[in-house]
C-alpha positions in Angstrom: 81.9 66.4 80.2 81.5 63.5 82.5 83.1 60.2 81.4 80.8 57.1 81.2 81.4 55.2 84.4 81.6 51.9 82.5 84.6 53.4 80.6 86.3 53.9 84.0 85.4 50.5 85.4 85.9 48.6 82.3 84.5 45.0 82.3 82.0 45.7 85.2 78.3 45.6 84.6 76.2 48.7 85.1 74.4 47.3 88.2 77.7 46.7 90.0 78.9 50.3 89.2 75.6 51.8 90.3 75.7 49.9 93.6 79.2 51.0 94.2 78.3 54.7 93.9 75.2 54.3 95.9 76.8 52.5 98.9 80.6 53.0 98.9 81.1 56.7 98.4 79.9 59.8 100.1 79.6 61.4 96.7 81.8 61.8 93.6 82.9 64.5 91.2 84.6 64.6 87.9 87.6 66.9 88.0 87.1 69.1 84.9 88.0 72.7 83.9 85.1 74.5 85.7 85.9 72.7 89.0 89.6 73.5 88.6 89.0 77.2 87.8 87.0 77.6 91.0 89.8 76.3 93.1 93.0 78.0 91.6 94.3 80.3 94.3 95.1 83.7 92.9 98.6 85.2 93.4 98.5 88.5 95.3 100.1 91.3 93.2 102.6 92.1 95.9 103.5 88.5 96.8 107.1 87.6 97.5 108.6 84.1 97.6 108.0 83.7 101.3 104.3 84.1 100.7 104.2 81.2 98.2 105.3 78.3 100.3 108.5 76.5 101.1 108.6 72.8 100.1 111.0 70.2 101.4 111.7 67.3 99.0 113.3 64.1 100.3 114.4 62.3 97.2 117.2 60.8 95.2 119.7 58.0 95.9 122.6 56.3 94.1 121.4 55.8 90.5 118.2 57.7 91.1 119.3 61.4 91.0 117.0 62.0 88.1 113.9 61.3 90.2 114.9 64.1 92.6 115.6 66.5 89.6 112.3 65.8 88.0 110.3 66.2 91.2 112.1 69.4 92.2 111.7 71.0 88.8 108.0 70.2 88.7 107.5 71.7 92.1 109.1 75.0 91.2 107.3 75.1 87.9 104.0 74.7 89.8 104.7 77.9 91.7 106.0 77.3 95.2 108.2 80.1 96.3 111.1 78.1 97.8 112.3 74.5 97.5 114.8 72.6 99.5 115.9 69.3 98.2 117.2 66.9 100.8 119.5 64.7 98.7 122.6 62.6 98.9 126.0 64.3 98.3 126.4 62.4 95.0 123.3 64.1 93.6 124.2 67.7 94.6 126.2 68.7 91.5 123.8 67.2 89.0 120.7 68.8 90.6 122.2 72.3 90.9 123.6 72.1 87.4 120.1 71.7 85.9 118.1 73.5 88.6 120.1 76.4 90.3 116.9 77.8 91.7 116.7 74.9 94.2 118.3 74.9 97.7 120.1 71.8 98.7 120.5 69.9 102.0 122.9 67.1 101.8 121.6 64.0 103.7 124.4 62.4 105.7 122.5 59.5 107.3 119.1 57.9 107.4 117.8 60.3 110.0 119.3 63.5 108.6 116.6 66.0 107.8 117.1 69.8 107.7 115.8 71.9 110.6 113.4 74.7 109.8 109.9 75.5 108.9 108.4 74.0 105.8 104.9 74.4 104.4 104.8 70.9 102.8 107.0 67.9 102.3 107.3 65.5 99.4 108.9 62.2 100.3 110.0 59.2 98.2 111.0 59.8 94.6 114.1 57.7 94.2 114.9 58.2 97.9 116.0 54.6 98.5 114.7 52.0 100.9 117.1 53.0 103.6 115.2 56.1 104.4 112.5 54.4 106.6 113.7 56.1 109.7 113.2 59.5 108.1 109.7 58.6 107.0 108.8 57.2 110.4 110.0 60.4 112.0 107.9 62.5 109.7 104.8 60.4 110.2 105.2 60.7 114.0 105.9 64.4 114.1 103.4 65.4 111.3 105.1 68.8 111.0 103.1 69.8 107.9 101.2 68.4 104.9 103.0 65.4 103.4 102.8 63.6 100.1 104.3 60.1 99.9 105.3 58.4 96.7 107.6 55.7 95.2 110.2 54.4 97.7 108.2 56.0 100.5 105.2 53.8 99.6 107.3 50.7 99.4 108.7 51.4 102.9 105.2 52.0 104.2 103.9 48.7 102.7 106.7 46.9 104.6 105.7 48.6 107.9 101.9 48.3 108.1 101.9 49.2 111.8 102.7 52.7 110.6 99.4 53.0 108.9 97.9 54.3 112.2 100.3 57.3 112.0 98.7 58.4 108.7 96.5 61.5 108.8 94.2 63.8 106.8 97.1 66.2 105.9 98.8 63.4 104.0 98.4 62.1 100.4 99.6 58.7 99.3 100.1 58.5 95.5 100.4 54.8 94.5 100.2 53.3 91.1 98.2 50.0 90.9 101.1 47.8 91.9 102.1 50.0 94.8 98.5 50.1 96.0 98.1 46.4 95.9 101.3 46.1 98.0 99.9 48.5 100.5 96.6 46.6 100.7 96.0 43.3 98.8 95.8 42.0 95.3 92.7 43.0 93.3 90.9 41.5 90.4 89.3 44.6 88.9 89.4 48.4 88.9 86.1 48.5 90.8 87.3 46.3 93.6 90.5 48.3 93.9 88.5 51.5 94.1 86.4 50.0 96.9 89.5 49.2 98.8 90.9 52.7 98.1 87.8 54.3 99.7 87.9 51.9 102.7 91.6 52.6 103.2 91.1 56.4 103.2 88.2 56.1 105.7 90.0 53.7 108.0 93.3 55.5 108.2 92.0 59.1 107.7 94.3 59.7 104.7 93.9 60.9 101.1 94.8 58.4 98.5 95.5 59.3 94.9 95.4 56.1 92.9 97.2 56.6 89.5 95.8 55.1 86.4 94.0 56.0 83.1 91.4 57.7 85.2 93.2 58.7 88.4 91.0 58.7 91.4 91.4 60.6 94.7 89.6 59.3 97.8 89.2 61.4 101.0 88.9 60.4 104.6 85.2 61.4 104.4 84.5 58.9 101.6 84.3 61.3 98.7 85.8 60.3 95.3 87.3 62.6 92.7 87.7 61.2 89.2 90.3 62.9 87.0 89.6 63.6 83.3 93.0 64.5 81.9 96.0 62.5 80.8 97.0 60.0 78.2 98.9 56.7 77.8 102.1 58.6 76.7 102.5 59.4 80.4 103.2 55.8 81.2 106.9 56.6 81.2 109.7 56.6 83.7 109.6 59.7 86.0 106.0 60.7 85.4 105.1 59.9 89.0 108.1 61.9 90.3 106.7 64.9 88.4 103.3 64.4 90.1 104.9 64.4 93.5 106.5 67.7 92.8 103.3 69.2 91.6 101.2 68.1 94.5 103.9 69.0 97.1 104.1 72.5 95.5 100.3 73.0 95.7 100.3 71.9 99.4 103.1 74.3 100.1 101.1 77.2 98.6 98.3 76.5 100.9 95.9 74.4 98.9 93.5 72.2 100.9 94.7 68.6 100.9 91.9 67.2 98.8 92.1 70.1 96.4 95.9 69.7 96.1 95.5 66.0 95.2 92.6 66.4 92.8 94.0 69.6 91.2 97.5 68.0 91.0 96.2 65.0 89.1 94.3 67.3 86.7 97.3 69.6 86.2 99.6 66.6 85.7 97.3 65.1 83.1 96.7 68.4 81.4 100.5 69.0 81.1 100.9 65.5 79.7 98.1 66.2 77.1 99.9 69.4 76.0 103.2 67.6 75.8 101.6 64.8 73.7 100.3 67.3 71.2 103.8 68.6 70.7 105.9 65.4 71.0 103.4 62.5 70.3 102.4 60.0 73.0 105.0 57.5 71.9 108.0 59.9 72.3 106.7 61.7 75.4 109.1 61.7 78.4 108.6 63.0 81.9 110.6 66.2 81.3 108.1 67.1 78.6 105.3 66.9 81.2 107.2 69.5 83.3 107.3 71.8 80.3 103.5 71.3 79.9 102.9 72.7 83.4 103.5 76.2 82.0 100.9 75.6 79.3 98.3 74.9 82.0 99.0 78.1 83.8 99.2 80.1 80.6 95.8 78.7 79.5 94.3 79.5 82.9 95.7 83.1 83.0 94.2 83.8 79.6 90.7 83.3 81.0 91.1 85.1 84.3 
């Protein structure tokens, strides 16, 4: 069921909204259940963990170990076969205590990344602002699909010359404040969405702009509008969970645009399931992770 566009772009007149969709986008789609079901990749009956993708997560710093834990757990719940968390030494015990399924690489310095082949990388949740050298290295090398969030976005906004290193295999996942730091202040949701599309086209990158109706813009100018989620998800760590979800989907071989749009839908769906169990007021990010299983259970019932 499509959402009225004036609900998404609250406060805008109908003519402005119509003009936006006629001139600014190459097309748009609401991300709903039928769209999602067509894009879920089936698991082969004989699949092993090596077939299901290896994700590298660069996350965590002093006082922000929880961000790494939330993101890592969400990634594994979303189905990637292997996860390596590149974290500071101080975070190792805490992460492995609650998530023994993860592998750990202890970061020793600001350029210290593990060697090896990875199918996708998640960068930024609680990683600290001293990890700019790592991010620049990844942007330059472009070893595999990359999702950038949180501290990664803050670093990027302070180094705008790096924008030219962005590419189509990358997804930026800013909230409104982070997006305005990356670009410019905005006076409305519609103007921000116009800038989002222009940014994706100019730098050839996918942008997932978080909000009540999360939007995903593609380098080709297409816009996906998410239909799940609730205001209970406006809570600490929710974005870290989303980074883990999207990174996991990328590692499993999803197309970049599909991983971003499907990731937003799955994240919101999990949050909706959690809100039914916990209420919107008491919902926390860990509850969203538990809701990931509800999404896959519901999907598998109808396969």
